[in-house]
C-alpha positions as CSV (number, residue, x, y, z in Angstrom):
1,M,0.2,0.0,0.1
2,N,1.7,3.4,-1.1
3,I,-0.2,6.2,0.6
4,S,2.0,9.5,0.1
5,Y,-0.7,11.4,2.6
6,F,-2.7,10.4,5.6
7,R,-6.4,12.3,4.9
8,S,-8.7,12.8,7.5
9,K,-12.0,12.5,7.6
10,D,-15.3,14.1,5.6
11,G,-12.5,16.0,3.1
12,E,-11.3,18.6,5.7
13,D,-8.0,19.8,4.4
14,G,-5.9,18.3,7.7
15,S,-4.0,16.1,5.6
16,F,-0.7,15.5,6.1
17,E,2.8,14.4,4.5
18,L,4.4,11.2,5.8
19,N,7.5,13.5,5.5
20,T,5.9,16.0,8.5
21,I,6.2,14.6,12.1
22,C,5.6,16.9,14.8
23,I,5.1,15.1,18.5
24,Q,4.7,17.7,21.3
25,D,6.7,17.8,24.1
26,P,4.0,17.4,27.1
27,I,5.4,19.8,29.5
28,D,6.9,22.4,26.8
29,L,4.0,22.8,24.3
30,H,6.1,25.0,22.0
31,W,9.0,22.4,22.0
32,N,8.9,19.4,18.6
33,V,10.5,16.4,20.3
34,T,11.7,15.1,17.0
35,K,13.2,18.5,15.6
36,G,16.7,16.8,15.9
37,V,15.0,13.3,14.4
38,S,16.7,12.0,10.9
39,Y,15.7,11.5,8.0
40,K,16.6,7.9,8.3
41,Y,14.6,7.5,11.3
42,C,11.7,9.8,10.2
43,K,10.7,7.6,6.9
44,R,11.0,4.4,9.7
45,F,8.5,5.9,11.5
46,G,6.5,6.3,8.2
47,K,6.4,2.7,7.3
48,S,5.9,1.8,11.7
49,L,3.2,4.4,10.8
50,L,1.3,3.1,8.0
51,S,1.9,-0.9,9.7
52,V,0.2,-0.1,12.0
53,C,-2.7,2.1,9.9
54,E,-2.9,-1.5,8.1
55,I,-3.2,-3.3,10.7
56,Y,-5.9,-1.7,12.3
57,Q,-7.9,-1.2,9.3
58,H,-7.9,-4.7,8.7
59,T,-8.8,-5.9,11.9
60,K,-12.1,-6.7,12.8
61,N,-11.7,-8.0,16.5
62,L,-8.9,-8.5,18.6
63,F,-9.2,-10.8,21.4
64,L,-6.9,-10.0,24.1
65,S,-6.0,-13.6,26.9
66,P,-3.5,-13.3,29.9
67,Q,-1.3,-15.6,27.7
68,N,-1.0,-13.8,24.2
69,W,-1.9,-9.7,25.7
70,G,-2.3,-6.6,23.0
71,L,-0.1,-7.2,20.0
72,I,1.1,-10.7,20.2
73,S,-2.7,-11.6,20.3
74,I,-2.8,-10.5,16.4
75,F,-0.2,-13.1,15.8
76,D,-2.4,-15.9,17.4
77,S,-2.2,-18.9,15.3
78,K,-5.4,-20.0,17.2
79,L,-7.4,-17.7,16.1
80,D,-10.0,-18.1,13.2
81,P,-7.8,-15.4,10.2
82,D,-11.8,-14.8,9.0
83,L,-12.2,-12.8,12.3
84,F,-9.5,-10.2,11.1
85,I,-11.2,-9.3,7.9
86,S,-13.3,-5.9,7.8
87,N,-13.4,-2.8,5.1
88,E,-13.8,-0.9,8.6
89,C,-11.5,2.1,8.5
90,I,-10.6,2.8,12.5
91,T,-9.5,6.4,13.8
92,I,-6.5,6.4,15.8
93,E,-7.3,10.2,18.3
94,L,-4.5,10.7,20.6
95,P,-5.8,13.9,22.7
């Protein structure tokens, strides 16, 4: 999946390029903590972000268990693979 922009809902002009990364410092709100990140790691972060988005877009149900908790449950071979097929789009919002 080759996506060059993340788009916002309802056609709002809130999209951003994948090479645009700004993570705000929770203490000093005027400080971008990614200011000193190299291009190499910026690209790596973008690829990881796309991977996470693909997992959430193609995942209908995630079952948590004491044995395999969190993302590990995605790779649990005992689960029916048909449970992970969906056309839903999941929005991840951070406060």
